[in-house]
C-alpha positions in Angstrom: 5.9 -5.1 50.1 2.6 -5.6 48.3 1.6 -4.1 45.3 -2.2 -2.8 45.7 -3.5 -4.0 41.6 -3.9 -7.3 41.7 -1.7 -9.1 39.0 -2.2 -8.7 35.5 -2.1 -12.6 34.3 -5.6 -12.5 33.0 -7.4 -14.8 30.7 -7.9 -13.4 27.7 -10.1 -16.1 26.7 -12.6 -15.8 28.9 -12.5 -11.8 29.0 -13.1 -11.8 25.4 -16.3 -14.3 26.0 -17.3 -12.0 29.1 -17.4 -9.2 26.6 -19.4 -10.5 23.8 -21.9 -12.4 25.9 -22.9 -9.2 28.3 -25.6 -7.4 27.9 -26.7 -8.9 24.0 -30.1 -7.7 24.1 -28.8 -4.1 23.6 -26.4 -4.9 20.9 -28.8 -6.8 19.1 -31.1 -3.6 19.1 -28.0 -1.7 18.1 -27.2 -3.9 15.3 -30.8 -3.7 13.6 -31.1 -0.1 14.1 -27.7 0.2 12.4 -29.0 -2.2 9.6 -32.3 0.1 9.2 -30.0 2.8 9.0 -28.1 1.3 6.7 -31.4 0.7 4.8 -32.9 4.1 4.7 -29.6 5.8 3.8 -28.3 3.5 0.7 -32.6 4.0 -0.5 -31.6 7.9 -0.8 -28.2 7.1 -2.6 -28.5 8.2 -6.1 -27.6 5.7 -7.9 -28.2 4.3 -11.6 -29.8 0.5 -13.5 -31.2 -0.9 -16.3 -35.3 -0.9 -16.2 -37.6 -2.9 -18.9 -39.3 -0.4 -21.3 -42.7 -1.1 -22.8 -42.7 -0.2 -26.6 -46.2 1.2 -27.7 -45.7 2.1 -31.7 -48.4 4.3 -32.1 -49.8 3.6 -35.5 -52.1 5.0 -38.4 -55.3 3.5 -38.7 -54.2 1.8 -41.8 -51.5 -0.5 -39.8 -51.2 -3.0 -37.7 -47.9 -4.5 -35.6 -47.0 -8.1 -37.0 -45.3 -9.9 -34.1 -44.8 -9.1 -30.7 -43.3 -5.4 -29.8 -39.4 -5.6 -29.6 -37.8 -5.4 -25.8 -36.3 -2.1 -24.9 -34.1 -1.5 -21.9 -33.2 1.6 -20.5 -30.3 3.5 -18.3 -32.0 5.1 -15.6 -30.4 7.5 -12.9 -32.1 8.6 -10.3 -32.9 7.7 -6.0 -33.3 3.7 -5.6 -36.6 4.2 -4.2 -37.7 5.8 -7.0 -35.9 3.0 -9.8 -37.9 1.0 -7.6 -41.3 2.1 -8.4 -40.2 2.2 -11.8 -41.2 -1.1 -11.4 -45.3 -1.1 -10.7 -45.3 1.9 -13.5 -43.3 1.3 -16.4 -41.2 3.4 -18.9 -43.0 3.5 -21.7 -41.6 4.4 -25.2 -43.9 6.0 -28.3 -43.2 6.4 -32.0 -45.5 7.8 -34.4 -45.4 5.4 -37.5 -47.4 6.9 -40.5 -49.5 5.4 -43.1 -46.9 5.2 -46.0 -43.7 3.0 -44.7 -42.4 0.0 -45.6 -43.1 -3.8 -44.2 -40.4 -3.7 -42.4 -39.5 -0.6 -40.6 -36.3 0.3 -38.5 -36.5 2.9 -35.9 -33.5 4.6 -34.2 -34.3 5.2 -30.7 -32.7 7.8 -28.2 -33.3 8.1 -24.7 -35.9 11.2 -25.4 -38.2 9.1 -26.7 -38.7 7.3 -23.7 -41.7 8.5 -21.8 -41.0 9.0 -17.2 -43.9 8.7 -15.2 -45.4 11.7 -14.6 -44.6 11.7 -10.8 -41.1 10.5 -11.3 -39.9 12.9 -14.5 -38.3 15.7 -12.1 -36.1 12.6 -10.4 -35.5 9.9 -13.0 -33.5 10.8 -15.9 -33.2 8.2 -18.9 -29.1 8.1 -19.9 -29.2 5.7 -22.2 -31.4 3.1 -24.1 -30.5 -0.4 -25.4 -30.8 -1.5 -28.2 -29.7 1.5 -30.3 -32.3 0.8 -32.8 -35.4 -1.8 -33.0 -37.3 -3.3 -36.4 -41.0 -3.1 -36.7 -43.3 -5.5 -39.1 -46.3 -3.8 -39.8 -48.7 -4.8 -42.3 -51.9 -2.9 -43.9 -55.0 -3.5 -42.3 -58.3 -4.5 -44.2 -61.9 -3.7 -42.8 -64.5 -6.3 -44.1 -66.8 -4.6 -46.4 -70.0 -2.9 -44.7 -68.9 -3.8 -41.4 -67.1 -1.2 -38.8 -67.1 -3.3 -35.8 -64.8 -6.1 -37.1 -61.2 -5.2 -36.0 -58.7 -4.8 -38.5 -56.8 -7.6 -40.0 -53.3 -7.5 -41.3 -52.6 -7.8 -45.5 -49.2 -8.8 -46.4 -48.2 -8.4 -49.8 -50.2 -5.9 -51.1 -49.1 -5.5 -54.6 
């Protein structure tokens, strides 16, 4: 008596090779579509990350900043696509400094001090600022007598 089915002895290596090499074009298209879908979805997911903050102290007209502004980073949350936009329009930290301050000024920083660009203010939130305090060195500005066009020059250790 013969069976209507072929023998079960199948070369599994040949079958595996056939499955992996058949219709390679369709498999490549499916892989590209899956990758694009993953990128689109991951850009919409909320995430957190540190970004650089530009420190711009608003100094009284009698003061000038000595040295460079300190480096500050902020922990922000929002969609990854929105956080990428912060590299072209960076966050800004503005603090007003009055004229009656010492030469070395220690400023405590909070997340509320960081200004988010208007187009991102609804979707990006500042959670933390590092460092929590920065030191600014300021000097007294002195103008040349009779001239209003020259920029202020720093004067150190005024009695």
